[in-house]
C-alpha positions in Angstrom: 98.6 112.0 62.2 99.0 113.1 58.5 96.3 112.4 55.9 98.5 109.7 54.3 98.9 107.9 57.6 95.0 108.1 58.3 94.5 106.5 54.8 96.7 103.6 55.7 95.1 102.6 59.0 91.8 101.0 59.8 90.3 102.6 62.8 87.4 100.6 64.0 87.1 102.2 67.6 88.7 104.5 70.1 91.0 101.7 71.2 92.4 101.2 67.6 92.8 105.0 67.3 94.9 105.3 70.5 96.8 102.3 69.7 98.0 104.0 66.2 98.8 107.1 68.3 101.0 105.2 70.8 102.6 103.0 67.9 103.7 106.2 66.0 104.7 108.6 68.9 106.6 105.9 70.8 108.7 104.7 67.6 112.3 105.3 67.6 112.1 107.3 64.3 109.4 109.7 65.7 110.8 113.3 66.6 108.5 115.7 68.1 110.6 118.5 67.1 110.5 117.5 63.3 106.8 117.0 63.7 106.3 120.8 65.0 108.7 122.0 62.2 107.0 120.3 59.5 103.2 120.2 60.6 102.9 123.2 63.0 105.4 125.6 61.6 105.7 124.8 57.9 107.7 127.3 55.7 106.9 128.7 52.5 110.0 129.8 50.8 111.7 132.3 53.3 108.5 133.2 55.0 106.9 131.6 58.0 103.1 131.2 58.3 101.8 133.4 60.9 99.7 132.1 63.6 97.1 133.6 65.9 98.4 135.7 68.8 98.0 134.0 72.2 94.9 136.0 73.1 93.1 134.9 70.1 94.0 131.2 70.8 92.8 131.7 74.3 89.4 132.9 73.0 89.2 129.9 70.6 89.9 127.6 73.3 87.2 129.1 75.7 84.9 129.0 72.9 85.4 125.3 72.2 85.4 124.4 75.9 81.8 126.0 76.4 80.7 124.3 73.3 81.8 121.1 74.6 80.1 121.7 77.8 76.8 122.8 76.2 76.9 120.0 73.4 78.6 116.8 74.5 76.8 114.3 76.6 78.2 113.5 80.2 79.4 110.0 80.1 81.2 108.3 83.2 82.8 105.0 82.1 81.8 102.2 84.6 84.0 99.5 82.7 86.2 97.6 84.9 89.7 98.2 84.1 91.6 95.7 82.2 94.3 93.8 84.2 97.7 94.7 83.7 99.6 92.1 81.6 102.7 90.3 82.8 106.0 89.0 81.0 105.5 85.3 80.7 108.1 82.8 81.6 108.9 84.0 84.9 107.6 82.3 88.3 105.3 85.3 89.4 103.2 84.4 92.6 101.5 87.5 94.1 100.7 89.2 90.8 99.1 86.2 89.3 95.3 87.0 90.3 93.8 89.1 87.9 92.0 91.3 90.6 95.4 92.2 91.8 96.6 93.3 88.6 93.3 95.2 88.1 93.8 97.3 91.1 97.4 98.2 90.2 96.2 99.6 86.6 93.6 101.8 88.6 96.1 103.1 90.9 99.2 103.8 88.7 99.9 107.3 87.2 98.2 108.0 84.0 101.5 108.0 82.0 102.2 104.4 83.4 98.9 102.8 82.8 99.7 101.1 79.4 102.3 98.8 80.7 103.0 95.1 81.9 104.5 93.7 84.8 108.1 92.3 84.6 109.4 90.3 87.5 112.9 91.6 88.5 113.0 90.2 92.0 111.5 87.5 94.3 112.4 86.0 97.4 111.6 82.5 96.1 114.3 82.7 93.6 117.0 85.5 94.4 117.3 85.0 98.1 115.6 86.5 101.3 117.9 89.5 101.9 117.9 93.3 101.5 121.2 93.1 99.8 119.8 90.8 96.9 116.8 93.2 96.9 118.8 96.3 96.3 121.1 94.5 93.8 118.0 93.5 91.5 116.3 96.9 91.8 119.3 99.4 91.8 118.9 100.4 88.1 115.2 100.5 87.9 112.7 103.3 88.6 108.9 102.9 88.9 108.8 99.4 90.8 105.7 97.8 92.3 106.9 95.7 95.5 104.3 93.0 96.4 104.5 91.6 99.9 102.8 88.7 101.4 101.7 89.4 105.1 101.2 86.4 106.9 98.3 86.4 109.3 97.7 84.5 112.4 95.4 82.1 110.6 97.7 80.2 108.1 94.7 80.0 105.7 94.5 83.9 105.4 97.2 85.8 103.6 97.2 89.6 102.9 98.7 91.0 99.8 100.1 94.5 100.3 102.9 96.8 98.7 104.0 99.9 97.6 104.9 101.8 94.3 108.4 103.4 94.2 109.1 106.5 91.6 112.8 106.1 92.1 115.2 103.0 92.2 115.7 101.2 95.5 119.3 102.2 96.5 120.9 102.4 99.9 120.6 106.1 100.6 121.8 108.1 103.8 118.7 110.2 103.6 115.0 109.7 102.4 114.2 110.5 98.8 111.6 109.8 96.3 108.5 112.1 95.5 104.8 112.5 95.7 104.2 109.7 93.3 104.9 107.0 95.7 101.9 105.2 97.2 100.9 102.5 99.5 98.4 100.0 98.9 96.5 96.7 100.0 95.9 94.7 96.9 94.0 91.6 98.5 91.6 91.6 100.3 89.7 94.7 100.6 91.7 96.6 98.0 92.7 100.1 98.9 95.4 102.7 97.6 96.6 105.4 99.8 98.4 108.2 97.6 100.6 110.8 99.3 99.0 114.3 99.7 100.9 117.4 100.6 99.8 119.5 103.6 99.3 123.1 102.6 97.9 124.0 106.2 101.3 123.8 108.0 103.5 126.9 108.3 107.1 127.5 109.0 106.7 126.5 112.7 105.9 123.0 111.5 108.9 122.1 109.7 109.8 119.0 111.6 106.3 117.4 110.5 106.5 118.6 106.9 110.3 117.0 106.8 108.6 113.6 108.2 105.7 113.8 105.7 108.3 113.9 102.8 110.0 110.7 103.9 108.7 108.9 100.7 111.5 106.3 100.5 113.9 105.1 103.1 116.5 102.7 102.0 119.1 101.6 104.8 121.3 98.4 105.0 119.3 97.5 108.1 115.6 98.1 106.5 113.7 99.7 103.8 110.4 101.6 104.2 107.9 104.1 102.9 106.4 106.7 104.7 107.1 107.9 108.4 106.1 109.3 111.6 107.5 111.3 114.6 107.7 108.3 117.0 109.8 106.3 114.3 107.2 104.1 112.8 106.6 103.7 109.2 103.7 103.3 106.6 105.4 100.2 105.4 108.6 98.7 106.7 110.8 95.5 106.1 113.7 94.4 108.0 117.1 93.3 106.7 116.1 89.6 106.3 112.8 90.4 104.8 111.2 88.3 107.4 109.3 90.9 109.4 107.5 93.9 108.4 105.3 96.6 110.1 102.7 98.9 109.0 101.4 101.9 110.8 99.3 105.2 109.7 102.0 107.4 108.2 101.9 111.2 107.8 101.2 112.2 104.4 99.8 109.0 103.2 96.8 108.6 105.7 97.0 104.9 105.2 95.5 102.1 107.6 97.8 99.6 108.9 97.9 97.6 105.6 97.8 93.9 106.7 95.2 94.9 109.3 94.3 97.0 112.2 95.3 94.2 114.7 98.5 93.4 112.6 100.5 96.4 112.6 103.5 93.9 112.9 103.5 90.8 110.8 105.7 88.0 109.5 106.5 88.2 105.6 106.1 85.6 103.3 107.0 86.0 99.5 108.3 89.3 98.3 108.1 90.3 94.5 109.3 93.4 92.8 108.2 94.3 89.4 109.3 96.8 87.1 107.2 98.4 84.2 107.6 97.6 80.4 105.6 99.5 77.8 102.6 97.2 76.0 103.6 98.9 72.6 107.0 97.7 72.2 108.0 95.7 75.4 110.5 98.1 76.6 111.2 99.3 80.2 109.5 102.7 80.8 112.7 104.1 82.1 114.6 103.2 78.8 117.5 100.9 78.0 120.2 100.4 80.7 123.7 100.9 79.4 125.7 98.3 81.4 129.0 100.0 80.8 127.7 102.9 83.4 127.6 100.2 86.1 130.9 98.4 85.2 133.5 100.1 87.6 136.3 97.7 86.9 138.3 100.1 85.2 138.3 102.9 87.8 
């Protein structure tokens, strides 16, 4: 922030400071390159200010890091995370409990924590089929899928799900990346992030390929995580009526609906995209509908 900007903003605590930072850097008029040119590399006539060489900067950084270790008190924030917000006016069900949204914000990547949930698909409103699911989700990366797993007791329901780093589209091969994760949101909330296996060698290529089956999207089913025997960390059938969950390579998850419920009936399914708190826009940017208009081809 420039001195003029600091004078115009009333900072009362750390939250107001970071809100000001987000408001400025996420503004459409903000350009990081212009900021560098003006603030970091200002020009004086035809000459450019000389900055310290890399080894000098490294020495300064090491000095300041050591100073911080010696002088700054160690503080571990025990404050429970604030639940994610959601876009009102839509008939959300599974994400309504604050406990579910508090857990989700803990598990999301750091860059996506300052976001709200925006419902884009629900079996209650959009039909219970994979084709409807794919149609609603095909343009959106970074989605949270919440699934109601029906237990043998009609009074007990388990909310489980998955975070997808890429959009859900029918693919001939698996795709996605290590940002994907599986979770149980309620009860006994747990998250299962993907972890690489650095101990395997070239002789274990088959297991490595299976381990990297992050997202699987077919016309017959969708899944996340896989095993050599064909089971998945979480899988839904074509009609979104039946699901299954087994421990999957890479995710190290428990059966999400319960140890004795590797297969289960599916109740409500909801998919949420993420929109930024600061301006209400989708984290993936605005969608250009003309890209998806194939009528002229």
